[in-house]
C-alpha positions, 0 to 999 in steps of 0.5 A: 770264082773268087767272088763265090769263094768270098761268099762261101767264107761268109756262109761258113761263118754263119754255120752252113753245113758241108753239104751246102758248101759242096753244093755251092762249089759245084754250082760255082764250077758249073756256072763260071759263064754268067750267061749260061742257061739254068740247068737246075730242075728244081724251081726257086721254092724247091731250092729254098725248101732244100736249104735248112738255113732258109727255112724261115724265108720258106715259111714266110713265103709259103703262106703268101700266095703272091710270093709263093706263086712267083717262086713256083712260076715260069718267069725268071727272078733273082731272090736275095734270101735272108737266112734264118739268123737274119729273120730272127733279128728281123722278128725280134722275138715275134713269130711270123704270125705277129707280122701283118700279112701285107707287111710280110708280103712287102718285105719279101717282095722287096727281096725279089728282082725280075730276071736272073742276076748272078753275082757277076751281073751285079754292078754299082747302082740300084735294082728295083724290086717287085715290092717297088723299093730299090736295092743299092749295090756297092762293089767292095773288091770281090764282094758286095754291100747291099743297101750299105750294110747287107752282105751276100753270104752265098751267091749264084744258087741256081733254080730252074726259074731264077737265082738265089743269093743268101743275104745276112739281113732283112732289107728295108723292113723298117719303113714297112714296120713303121707304117701306121694302121689303117685307122692311123692312116685315116686319122693322118689324112685331112681329107678323110676327117669325116670318116675319122669322125665316124670311126672315133665317135664311139658308135663303131668301136668294133670297126675301129678296133679292126682298123687298128688291129696290127694282125688284121689284113684288110682293104678299106675303100675310104670315101673322102670328105666331099663324098660324104658331103654329097651323099648327105646333101642327096639324102637331105639329112645330117650325119648324126641323124642317120641310124648307127646300124645303117652307117655301120652297114655302109661302112662294112660295105667299104671293107674287104677281109684281105688286102688287095692292091690296085694291081690285083683288081681285075676288070669285070670281077666282084669282091665280097665285102664284110657286109656280105654284098659284092662290089663290082670292078671296072678298069678302063684306061688304068682308071678303076671304077667301083660299081659302074652304073648309077652308083659308080664311084672312082678310085682317086688314090690307090694303094695307101699302105698300112701295117694291117692292109691297104686303103684306096681313097674314093670319090664317093660313098659306096651304096650297098645293092640292098640300099640302092633299091631304097633310094628315091622311094617313100622308104628312104626318109625313114631308113635314113632317120633315127626317128623311124627305126621302129617303122623300118624294123616293122617293115622288115619283119613284115616282109613288106619292103619289096611290096612297098618298093614295087608300088608306083605313086604311093603315100606313106603315113610314117609313125615315129618311134615315139608314136609306136611307143605312145600306141604301146606297140612293140614290134617284137611282140607282133607277128609279121602278118599282124604288122603287115596289116597295120603297115598297109593301113598306113599306105595309100596307092596314090600320091597325095601331097599336102597341097592336094589334101588341103585342096580336097578338104577345101572343095568339100567344105560345104558337105555335111562333114568336111572330110575326105577319105581314101582307100589303103593298100589293106583293101577297099574296105579299109579307108582313112578319113582326113579332117582338119581343125584349127589348121591341124590335120587328123586321120580317123579323128584322133591321129594327128598328121604332120603333113611334112610333105617329104617328096620322093621319086616314088611318092610322098611321106607324111609324118605321124608324130603321136600315134599309129593307125590301127586297122579296124577288125570288127563291125559296130555290132561286133564291138558292142557284142564284145563289150557286152560279153565282158571280153573287151579290154578294161571291162569287168565280167558284167561287160558294157553296152548290155542295155544298148544291145538289148535295145537294138535287138528289141527295136529290130525285132519289134520296131520295124527298123533293122538296127542290128542289120544296119550296124552289122552291114559291112558296106555301111559307114555309120556313126553311132553314139553308144550310151553306157549301161549307166546312161540307160539306168539314168533314163529309166530313173528320171522317167520312173520306168523300171525296165527297158521293156516299159518304153514303147517300142516305137519310142525306143526306135525313135530314140535309137535312130537319134543316136545314128548318123549315116556318115562317119563323124569322128570327134574332130568332125563333130567339132567342125560341124556341130549340127550333124543330122541323125536318122530321126527325121533329120533332127540335129544335135548340137556339139560343144567344144568340149565334146558335150552333146546337147540334145533337143530337150532342155532336160539337163541330160546333155551327154558327154563323149567319154570314149571317142573315135572307136573305129569299126570296119563299118563306121565309128562309135562314140561312147556317151554317158547319157541317152540323147532324147529327141523329144520330152520323155521325162514328163510323159512317163516314157511316152513321146511328146505329141508336139514333137 
């Protein structure tokens, strides 16, 4: 009883009311036998709530489920509860909301001991709290000192599930309050220097600020340096080459929006990260594995506490499920490279990622950001359907490494044109044509190909450093008609190729050769040299003719046939094979290195290709500035030279 009276004396000095004093005397008189069972009906949380001098402790514990749960539970505990004055000293002008939740939780748990310990049970020595710290007990006559300077103000306050001792100070909070933030803890660990470099690079200030915020409550799964090194080796990239958006997403997948100690992780459960994607947990023999399976990561060091959360150091980089599906595919090299962010944005907007990932054995021709810029393509300006057409035109449904492309061109070297073609995902009518000139590779004549030969499990990636492949949408006839109507970009209201269209129409109707049908045929694959209107005017002038109708139709038909090759010759192919055969009696034209076409006649009317490689769905058009002549019309007034 003397022990309780001593405690009550301290209570009176801290201003407890008469009601509490009477209650404590009653409790003491009823419980001189320290081993008697608890008879109080109210649990620890209810008893604390009934005592106004413990209102701060009540408020602090109410918001922390782990603490309030055990105070309401069926297990027995002993609580050393600081009174309000003790809490005010601890807060030092702050509010409870200013204390990080994990710090406050640790402080409270460091005042709770398992089991019921009345004052008579206390002996010199130590008590281990639920927070993991020790309370030293030193008896001084009939009173006690805890941790050398904390006194019990009121002892043996019973509850249905434990005992409360009111104390005059918050114990061992200095260590909790002196913890660094998550960001500071990362900086202080040498084996997390890569993570530190990322967070402090200036690219991820929002994440750094969150990890530094003392009011935050977070869990960080922190990959060590070796983990980052292994991932970069797998991806074959440098950290600085990865787009910041990709890095940020991966980092957010390592953060939970609340502090979760390792003991709170449950086998078979999932935790939702700040990225919005889940991490799954497996616990086996005390070892914690995250995302068990092909992308499993082990927790190497758990429960590194900070003043705004907890860090679990891990031996690998966690890969979000949305990114896991990209690894090993033709999308991977672009996704993890700053040079292809426009391409990735286009794939996402076109909703084409799933189709690309599902394809088996493909070749991707990947335009760089610079290539999109050169082509004047802004992804934001195009709808998803248009982007999907463009992107499918960059994919072959077969795997063609650079070595295979070289072998095919070598095997085709003796053909009329040293060129190979392949159908794209856009459809059988949409082919890509591959040519080689001076050791360089080209697609459709004018798009330079860097056969980087980036091999993946799914197929091969080749880089397009300068241009984007645009799928044709019109036949040769439709392109000529569009220019003639003045609707083509860069033409005035008078249009272009009006005379060519008139010549094709007249030769079709009167000359016995269906030119319009040929250039309209979707199954054809032609090369057409298209003289401009000015080119035809020059021809009429040198032949002293006033109009197209003055040229005999059979002569016009022969001249037009001299402008058509029955296979697609792009500009690079013309330079490779400078004697392609035309429809006119297999007579060849000569092409010089500067894309000047030398016809059969020495009439000083050689034609320059002024617009090359206009791709149509059924061939290719080259605009030329003179009409090609297979025979002498100049000296014969538009009549064909009989000697030819």
